[in-house]
MARSEMI-929283 format. One record per residue (C-alpha): residue in three letters; y, x, z. Coordinates in steps of 0.05 Angstrom, whole numbers, padded with zeros to 5 digits. Each point is the difference from the previous one (the first is absolute). Example, Ala and Ser with C-alpha at 12.3 -4.5 7.8 and 13.67 -1.06 7.14 Angstrom:
BEGIN
ALA  -00090  00246  00156
SER  00069  00027  -00013
This chain:
BEGIN
MET  -00361  05804  01761
ALA  -00072  00018  -00017
GLY  -00021  -00027  00068
ILE  00029  -00070  -00008
ILE  -00050  -00054  00020
PHE  00008  -00066  -00036
SER  -00008  -00061  00045
ARG  -00014  -00071  -00024
LYS  00074  -00016  00005
ASN  00019  00060  -00042
ILE  -00051  -00021  -00053
VAL  00029  -00070  -00001
LEU  00070  00028  -00006
LEU  -00019  00044  -00058
LEU  -00033  -00060  -00034
VAL  00064  -00041  00009
ILE  00042  00056  -00029
ALA  -00047  00006  -00059
LEU  00004  -00075  -00013
ILE  00076  00000  00004
GLY  00003  00059  -00049
LEU  -00048  -00036  -00047
SER  00040  -00064  00003
LEU  00066  00036  -00014
SER  -00033  00037  -00058
ILE  -00024  -00067  -00030
ILE  00069  -00030  00007
SER  00032  00061  -00031
PHE  -00049  00000  -00057
ARG  00010  -00074  -00016
TYR  00075  00007  00001
SER  -00002  00062  -00042
ALA  -00045  -00036  -00050
TYR  00048  -00058  -00002
THR  00060  00046  -00010
ALA  -00037  00040  -00055
ASP  -00016  -00065  -00036
GLU  00073  -00022  00003
ILE  00022  00068  -00025
ALA  -00050  -00002  -00057
ARG  00020  -00071  -00019
ILE  00075  00014  -00001
ALA  -00008  00067  -00034
SER  -00047  -00031  -00052
VAL  00050  -00055  -00017
ASP  00057  00050  -00004
VAL  -00037  00051  -00042
ARG  -00031  -00053  -00046
SER  00068  -00030  -00014
ASN  00032  00068  -00013
ALA  -00059  00023  -00042
ARG  00004  -00060  -00046
ILE  00075  00009  -00009
GLU  -00008  00075  -00013
ALA  -00058  -00013  -00049
HIS  00043  -00051  -00038
ASP  00059  00049  -00003
LEU  -00045  00056  -00025
SER  -00029  -00046  -00053
GLN  00070  -00016  -00024
ILE  00017  00074  -00003
LEU  -00064  00012  -00040
LEU  00017  -00057  -00048
HIS  00070  00027  -00010
THR  -00030  00069  -00014
LEU  -00048  -00028  -00051
GLU  00055  -00041  -00032
SER  00045  00062  -00003
VAL  -00054  00039  -00038
THR  -00015  -00060  -00045
SER  00075  -00007  -00014
ASN  00002  00074  -00020
LEU  -00058  -00011  -00047
ARG  00033  -00061  -00030
SER  00067  00037  -00010
ILE  -00035  00058  -00034
ALA  -00044  -00045  -00044
ILE  00060  -00039  -00029
SER  00045  00062  -00006
GLU  00024  00018  -00070
PRO  -00033  00071  -00001
ILE  -00068  -00029  00017
GLN  00007  -00058  -00049
GLU  00020  00049  -00055
GLY  -00055  00050  00019
ASN  00050  00056  00017
MET  -00047  00045  00040
ASP  00052  00052  00023
VAL  00048  -00051  00029
GLY  -00059  -00041  00026
LEU  -00027  00060  00037
ARG  00067  00010  00034
LEU  -00001  -00072  00021
LEU  -00070  00009  00031
ASN  00022  00063  00036
ASN  00063  -00032  00028
THR  -00039  -00061  00023
GLN  -00053  00043  00033
ALA  00054  00039  00036
SER  00029  -00065  00029
THR  -00068  -00024  00026
SER  -00035  00066  00014
GLU  -00010  -00020  00073
LEU  -00053  -00051  -00023
THR  -00019  00014  -00073
GLU  -00037  00059  -00029
GLY  00023  -00013  -00071
TYR  00015  -00047  -00057
TYR  -00042  -00003  -00064
TRP  00019  -00025  -00069
LEU  -00060  -00024  -00042
ASP  00006  -00023  -00072
ARG  -00031  -00063  -00029
ASP  -00068  00035  -00008
GLY  -00001  00023  00073
LYS  00015  00073  -00016
LEU  00046  00041  00044
VAL  00069  00010  -00030
ALA  00035  00032  00060
TRP  00001  00001  00076
SER  00050  00022  00051
THR  -00006  00075  -00002
GLN  00048  00057  -00011
ASN  -00054  00045  -00031
ALA  00006  -00008  -00075
SER  -00062  00042  -00015
GLU  -00042  -00041  00048
LEU  00024  -00064  -00032
GLN  -00016  00027  -00070
GLY  -00071  00016  00023
TYR  -00015  -00071  00024
ARG  00041  -00041  -00050
GLY  -00046  -00049  -00036
PHE  -00051  -00003  00057
ASP  -00038  -00065  -00006
LEU  00007  -00047  00060
SER  -00017  -00064  -00036
ASP  -00061  -00012  00044
GLN  00041  -00006  00063
GLU  00016  -00069  00029
PHE  00073  00017  00009
TYR  00003  00003  -00076
ARG  -00049  -00055  -00020
VAL  00026  -00055  00046
PRO  00074  00003  -00021
LYS  -00021  00006  -00072
THR  -00036  -00068  00002
THR  00043  -00037  00052
PHE  00069  00029  -00017
VAL  00017  -00002  00075
PRO  00005  00054  00053
TYR  -00065  00025  00031
TYR  -00014  00023  00071
SER  -00065  00036  00014
ASN  -00043  -00026  00058
ALA  -00042  00060  00017
ILE  00000  00076  -00007
GLU  -00006  00012  -00074
SER  00017  00074  -00006
PRO  -00053  00043  -00035
ASP  00006  00052  00056
MET  -00009  -00056  00052
LEU  00065  00018  00036
PRO  00034  -00060  00034
ARG  00045  -00026  -00055
PHE  00015  -00066  -00032
TYR  00035  -00017  -00066
ILE  00055  -00047  -00021
SER  00007  -00010  -00075
PHE  00050  -00039  -00043
PRO  -00010  -00018  -00074
ILE  00049  00026  -00052
MET  00018  -00059  -00044
SER  00041  00011  -00063
THR  00040  -00057  -00032
LYS  00008  00011  -00075
ASP  00050  -00044  -00038
ASN  00000  00035  -00067
ASP  -00056  -00042  -00030
THR  00035  -00042  -00053
THR  -00062  -00041  -00014
ASN  00002  -00033  00068
ALA  00061  -00028  00033
GLU  -00029  00009  00070
ASN  00000  00068  00034
LYS  -00068  00033  00011
THR  -00019  00031  00067
THR  -00052  00054  -00005
PHE  -00037  00044  00050
GLU  00023  00072  -00005
GLY  -00032  00033  00060
VAL  00001  00004  00076
MET  00043  00032  00054
VAL  -00041  00021  00061
ALA  00022  00021  00070
VAL  -00048  00039  00044
VAL  00010  -00013  00074
ASN  -00031  00045  00053
LEU  -00030  -00045  00054
ASP  00005  00055  00053
SER  00075  00005  -00013
LEU  00006  -00076  00000
GLY  -00038  -00005  00066
ALA  00041  00055  00032
PHE  00063  -00035  -00026
LEU  -00021  -00066  00033
GLN  -00020  00036  00064
ASN  00069  00031  00004
GLU  00032  -00069  -00007
ILE  -00031  -00021  00067
PRO  00049  00008  00058
PRO  -00020  00058  00047
GLU  -00005  -00047  00060
PHE  -00051  -00044  -00037
ILE  -00065  00039  00005
SER  -00045  -00021  -00058
ASN  -00038  00024  -00061
VAL  00004  -00026  -00072
GLY  -00059  -00015  -00046
LEU  -00007  -00028  -00071
MET  -00059  -00035  -00032
ASP  -00006  -00031  -00069
LYS  -00023  -00071  -00013
ASN  -00072  00024  -00011
GLY  -00004  00033  00069
THR  00009  00072  -00021
ILE  00041  00044  00048
LEU  00061  00028  -00036
TYR  00035  00033  00060
ALA  -00022  00014  00071
ARG  00015  00049  00055
ASN  -00072  00026  -00008
GLN  00003  00030  -00071
SER  -00076  00001  -00006
LEU  00001  -00076  -00004
VAL  00045  -00003  -00061
GLY  -00037  -00027  -00060
LYS  -00056  -00033  00041
ASN  -00013  -00075  00003
TYR  00002  -00029  00070
LYS  -00069  -00030  -00012
SER  -00031  00067  -00018
GLU  -00046  00037  00048
ASP  00046  00061  00000
PHE  00058  -00041  00026
GLN  -00039  -00042  00050
ALA  -00032  00063  00028
THR  00069  00018  00027
VAL  00008  -00066  00038
PRO  -00030  -00002  00071
ASP  -00059  -00049  00005
GLN  00033  -00037  00058
VAL  00057  -00025  -00044
LYS  -00030  00006  -00070
SER  -00012  -00075  -00011
GLU  00069  -00019  00027
TYR  00037  00054  -00040
ILE  -00036  -00014  -00066
GLY  00016  -00074  00011
ILE  00075  00016  00006
LEU  -00002  00041  -00065
THR  -00037  -00057  -00036
ARG  00051  -00051  00023
SER  00057  00046  -00022
LEU  -00022  -00007  -00072
GLU  00011  -00076  00000
SER  00074  00010  -00020
ASN  00026  -00025  00067
PRO  00040  00040  00051
GLY  -00027  00006  00071
ALA  -00006  00041  00063
GLU  -00063  00008  00043
ASP  -00018  00041  00062
ILE  -00060  00046  00007
THR  -00021  00035  00065
PHE  -00041  00064  00005
ASN  -00009  00046  00061
GLY  00052  -00039  00039
THR  00054  00007  -00053
THR  00025  -00061  -00038
THR  00029  00009  -00070
THR  00034  -00053  -00041
ILE  -00017  00002  -00074
SER  00051  -00037  -00042
TYR  -00009  -00010  -00074
GLN  00047  -00022  -00055
PRO  -00018  -00015  -00072
ILE  00039  00036  -00055
ASN  00013  -00049  -00057
VAL  00030  00023  -00066
ASP  00019  -00055  -00049
GLY  -00039  -00049  00043
LYS  -00063  00042  -00003
HIS  -00033  00030  00062
ILE  -00011  00074  -00016
TRP  -00002  00034  00069
THR  -00002  -00013  00074
LEU  00043  00041  00048
PHE  -00027  00014  00070
LEU  00036  00020  00064
GLY  -00041  00023  00060
SER  00041  -00003  00065
PRO  -00029  00020  00068
HIS  00027  -00042  00057
ASN  00054  00027  00045
LEU  00030  -00035  00060
ALA  00056  -00048  -00019
THR  00063  -00005  00042
ASP  -00016  -00072  00019
VAL  -00057  00023  00046
GLY  00047  00037  00047
LEU  00000  -00055  00053
VAL  -00077  -00003  00000
ILE  -00004  00075  00009
GLU  00050  -00002  00057
GLN  -00040  -00053  00037
GLN  -00062  00042  -00006
LYS  00037  00060  00028
ASN  00020  -00039  00062
LEU  -00071  -00025  00013
SER  -00028  00070  -00014
SER  00047  00029  00052
GLN  -00025  -00049  00052
ILE  -00072  00013  -00017
ILE  00012  00076  00005
ILE  00026  -00008  00072
VAL  -00061  -00041  00021
ILE  -00047  00048  -00034
ALA  00033  00058  00036
LEU  -00015  -00034  00067
ILE  -00072  -00010  -00022
ALA  -00003  00073  -00020
VAL  00016  00021  00072
GLY  -00061  -00037  00025
ILE  -00043  00027  -00056
ALA  00024  00070  00017
ILE  -00033  -00005  00068
LEU  -00066  -00016  -00033
ILE  00009  00057  -00050
LEU  00013  00051  00055
SER  -00063  -00022  00037
TRP  -00040  00017  -00062
ASN  00032  00069  -00006
LYS  -00063  00038  00020
LYS  -00042  -00034  -00051
LEU  00053  00015  -00052
GLU  00001  00074  00020
LYS  -00075  00003  -00010
ALA  00007  -00033  -00068
VAL  00055  00049  -00018
ARG  -00044  00060  00017
GLU  -00056  -00028  -00042
ARG  00048  -00012  -00058
THR  00028  00071  00009
ILE  -00070  00029  -00009
GLU  -00009  -00042  -00062
LEU  00068  00023  -00027
GLU  -00019  00073  00011
LYS  -00063  -00011  -00041
ALA  00041  -00035  -00052
ASN  00049  00058  00000
VAL  -00057  00048  -00015
SER  -00020  -00045  -00058
LEU  00072  -00003  -00022
GLY  00004  00076  -00001
GLU  -00061  00002  -00046
SER  00033  -00052  -00044
ASN  00064  00042  -00002
ARG  -00041  00060  -00024
LEU  -00031  -00043  -00055
LEU  00070  -00025  -00019
ALA  00025  00072  -00002
GLY  -00055  00017  -00049
THR  00016  -00061  -00042
ASN  00073  00019  00002
GLU  -00016  00069  -00027
GLN  -00039  -00032  -00057
LEU  00059  -00045  -00016
GLN  00047  00059  00001
ALA  -00046  00037  -00048
HIS  -00002  -00062  -00045
ASP  00076  -00005  00002
ARG  00006  00074  -00018
ILE  -00047  -00010  -00059
GLN  00040  -00061  -00023
LYS  00066  00039  00006
GLU  -00029  00056  -00041
PHE  -00024  -00050  -00052
ILE  00070  -00032  -00003
ASP  00032  00068  -00010
ILE  -00051  00018  -00054
ALA  00007  -00069  -00034
ALA  00076  00007  00001
HIS  -00005  00069  -00032
GLU  -00050  -00026  -00051
LEU  00045  -00059  -00017
ARG  00061  00044  -00009
THR  -00038  00049  -00045
PRO  -00008  -00049  -00059
ILE  00063  -00040  00014
LEU  00048  00059  -00004
PRO  -00021  00021  -00071
ILE  00004  -00073  -00023
LEU  00070  -00008  00029
SER  00021  00068  -00027
GLU  -00022  -00017  -00071
ALA  00030  -00070  00004
GLU  00067  00026  00024
PHE  00000  00054  -00053
LEU  -00013  -00052  -00054
SER  00053  -00045  00029
GLN  00053  00055  -00003
ARG  -00013  00009  -00074
PHE  00026  -00069  -00016
HIS  00072  -00008  -00021
GLU  00045  -00060  -00001
ASP  -00010  -00011  -00075
GLN  -00073  00021  -00001
ASN  -00058  -00042  00022
ARG  -00057  00041  -00028
ILE  -00022  00072  00012
LEU  -00058  00045  -00020
VAL  -00051  00011  00054
GLY  -00046  00060  00000
GLU  -00075  -00007  00006
GLU  -00002  00045  00061
GLN  00048  -00045  00037
ILE  -00041  -00062  -00016
ARG  -00064  00036  00020
SER  00031  00023  00066
ILE  00022  -00071  00017
ILE  -00068  -00029  -00019
LEU  -00040  00052  00039
ASN  00042  -00006  00063
ALA  00000  -00076  -00005
LYS  -00076  00002  -00005
ARG  -00003  00046  00060
LEU  00045  -00048  00039
ASP  -00043  -00059  -00021
ARG  -00063  00036  00021
LEU  00029  00015  00070
ALA  00020  -00073  00008
SER  -00070  -00021  -00023
ASP  -00032  00046  00052
ILE  00042  -00030  00056
LEU  -00016  -00070  -00024
ASP  -00075  00017  -00003
VAL  00002  00025  00072
THR  00033  -00065  00021
ARG  -00054  -00040  -00035
ILE  -00055  00042  00030
GLU  00029  -00007  00070
SER  00007  -00075  -00008
LYS  -00069  -00005  -00032
THR  00028  -00033  -00063
LEU  -00022  00053  -00050
LYS  -00031  -00037  -00060
LEU  -00044  00028  -00055
ASN  00003  -00024  -00073
LYS  -00067  00025  -00025
GLU  -00016  00009  -00074
SER  -00047  00040  -00043
PHE  00028  00065  -00029
ASP  -00021  00069  -00024
ILE  00009  00053  00055
ASP  00009  00053  -00053
GLN  00064  -00032  -00028
LEU  00027  -00008  00070
VAL  -00010  00073  00018
GLN  00032  00024  -00064
ARG  00060  -00045  00012
ALA  00007  00027  00072
ILE  -00002  00072  -00027
ARG  00052  -00017  -00053
GLU  00048  -00033  00049
THR  -00007  00056  00051
THR  00013  00053  -00054
GLU  00062  -00036  -00023
ARG  00026  -00011  00070
GLU  -00021  00062  00040
LEU  -00006  00056  -00052
SER  00059  -00018  -00045
GLY  00051  00056  00003
LYS  -00039  00039  00053
SER  -00027  00071  -00006
LYS  -00068  -00010  00032
ASN  -00057  00038  -00032
LEU  -00048  -00056  00008
GLU  -00058  -00028  -00041
ILE  -00027  -00071  00008
SER  -00071  -00008  -00027
TYR  -00040  -00063  -00008
SER  -00066  -00014  -00036
PRO  00004  -00071  -00029
PHE  -00051  -00047  00030
ARG  -00001  -00072  -00025
CYS  -00023  -00052  00050
ASN  00023  -00071  00013
VAL  00014  -00022  00072
ILE  00024  -00065  00030
ALA  00060  00013  00045
ASP  00075  -00008  00007
LYS  00023  00045  -00057
ALA  00071  00009  00025
LYS  -00023  00018  00071
ILE  -00053  00049  -00023
LEU  00051  00032  -00047
GLN  00046  00007  00061
VAL  -00056  00036  00038
VAL  -00019  00048  -00056
THR  00073  00015  -00016
ASN  00014  00014  00074
LEU  -00059  00049  00005
ILE  00021  00037  -00063
ASP  00073  00001  00023
ASN  -00021  00031  00067
ALA  -00042  00052  -00036
VAL  00059  00019  -00044
LYS  00048  00001  00059
PHE  -00043  00049  00040
THR  -00023  00044  -00059
ASP  00051  00048  -00029
GLU  -00049  00033  -00048
GLY  -00072  -00004  -00018
LYS  -00041  -00061  -00020
ILE  -00009  -00073  00018
SER  -00068  -00029  -00019
ILE  -00013  -00074  -00005
SER  -00071  -00026  -00007
VAL  -00036  -00067  -00001
ILE  -00074  -00009  00018
LYS  -00040  -00064  -00007
ASN  -00051  -00014  00054
GLN  -00050  -00057  00006
LYS  00047  -00048  00037
ASP  00068  00032  -00007
ILE  00043  00051  -00035
GLU  00030  00061  00034
LEU  00067  00030  -00021
ALA  00021  00069  00025
VAL  00066  00038  -00004
LYS  -00008  00074  00015
ASP  00058  00050  00002
THR  00011  00074  00014
GLY  00061  -00011  00044
SER  00017  00014  00073
GLY  -00054  -00047  00027
ILE  00005  -00047  00060
GLU  00027  00027  00066
ASP  -00048  -00003  00059
LYS  00049  -00042  00042
ILE  00007  -00049  -00058
MET  -00074  -00007  -00018
PRO  -00021  -00050  00056
LYS  00056  -00048  -00017
ILE  00008  00014  -00074
PHE  -00006  -00074  -00018
SER  00044  -00025  00057
LYS  00069  -00030  -00009
PHE  00062  00046  00000
VAL  -00043  00063  -00003
SER  00025  00053  -00049
SER  00006  00075  -00003
SER  00051  -00004  -00057
GLU  00074  -00001  00011
ASN  00007  -00049  -00059
GLY  -00053  -00051  00020
THR  -00001  -00064  00040
GLY  -00072  00006  00024
LEU  -00018  -00068  -00029
GLY  -00037  00016  -00064
LEU  -00068  00019  00030
PHE  00005  -00056  00052
ILE  00011  -00051  -00055
SER  -00054  00031  -00044
LYS  -00051  -00005  00057
LYS  00016  -00073  00012
ILE  -00005  -00017  -00075
ILE  -00068  00035  -00008
GLU  -00027  -00033  00064
ALA  00024  -00068  -00025
HIS  -00043  00011  -00062
GLY  -00061  00017  00043
GLY  00003  00074  -00015
THR  00011  00063  00042
ILE  00049  00058  -00005
TRP  -00003  00069  00032
ALA  00030  00070  -00006
GLY  -00017  00071  00017
ASN  00020  00072  -00014
ASN  -00037  00041  -00053
GLU  -00040  00061  00019
VAL  00046  00048  -00038
LYS  00067  -00033  -00009
GLY  00032  -00068  -00004
ALA  -00024  -00069  00019
THR  -00042  -00056  -00030
PHE  00013  -00075  00007
LYS  -00055  -00050  -00019
PHE  -00010  -00075  00000
THR  -00053  -00049  -00022
LEU  00005  -00068  -00033
PRO  -00058  -00051  -00002
LEU  -00022  -00016  -00071
ASN  -00008  -00074  00017
């Protein structure tokens, strides 16, 4: 084959074959384009029609759901126990109503005429007692029904914790006919019944109402353009005109997509198509009107699937494709001759590429070695994290178990006819100390998270460093030396000097250094000193304990590094970051005789 000589006739023949193949390809392309357009048109019509019907049905389901919750509120508000202010029976009504709608609602609230909490749907009597009388008069779900005497539906996320919820409230109106001075009955405002609906649960409920064969996603937006529910939870609570929301929309379809959302707020239903990366999606929207007022817009995004009506068009394309394949196969025979004649050139090219691949293989081997080293580092990091998790779990259990033990012991002392008991000071002190220890561990973990995310903030103020050191000594003595038999002396020469820094953070650093000194010193002395230099102050904590191990010294201020069985290895890491954030430095070293010394500096200005 390598010796084939191409004559003028052979060249002409090859040109004719190439022209025929090109012509058939053009015909096939044009027909495929026509068929694709027909498929898209028919599928678009089919999906758009189904999407509008499904969006309408879902809007009706949502309206019935809202009406059901509103009906529950109305029934409770006009019930005799609520009208008469019978809290015990009213609480049972709230609990029973919540049980019947727990799939959608998080709870029902009963507010009095002053907006103070009377009861909510909870089985925990002590929890209710603690929050009874809580003032909610500044909330719109109280203020609007108080002035309008009609039900209220919130438009946006109004929860203080910014979780996706909305509120439905109904006024409690009392009709009093015992006024003998007026023949007409008087209707007065007595309070508000509130239902709290979880938008995640509502969205999941609507999503489950969509038939499995109808592939689509549900969304909710209030009349102001704020996203109430979306498949992407990070968008909840954002306005569609905000930069955060628009940053998630591809630039190619941003203008078109924002236009659809704008038109959806005009209180008219509709369905529009949007195409991105070759995929067409129908976005249908349906306004949600309650008492003639547009409060929400429901969205349904439906990607296009082939409709059954395009079967004939597809079959026609199959027939033509089969014919084209036969012709192309004949052309391939002729092209094969040409390919075989170029075999030697291809062999040469393959040899050249083989050499290049061998070089690339050598480079790949080097990359593999680098990856192996990186993998070892990752394994070491994973091992450190696992050790930290084990230590943190142990540290968490250490204060939690005494708290639970004391609480259970106190609980067992109650009798059916006794609601008060005497509590010893030691029990209270144990609970407080362990709770403080638990709070401190949680604060350390939170500080590490803020440091890693670079969100650590300083609240600087002027304070006396002497008062801070004495407070740290006092807290450490109460926490670490209470009930222990250590023969330990803590000495400090008072030194008054005002500094400008974050008082709470510097207290955390000083307390941590003293705690570490106490932890690693069974007997002897801990000395604390403060020196004022020209531009800064220097605070030192010196102990006569076991000192710093050689293997620990290079990474003493790193994360998860600890030689104690009861430490998380976070304290010194956090302390270093706090001091550096103030513009100071911190260092440590072993003493010449015994023990270790930790020092840090703080700028005076």
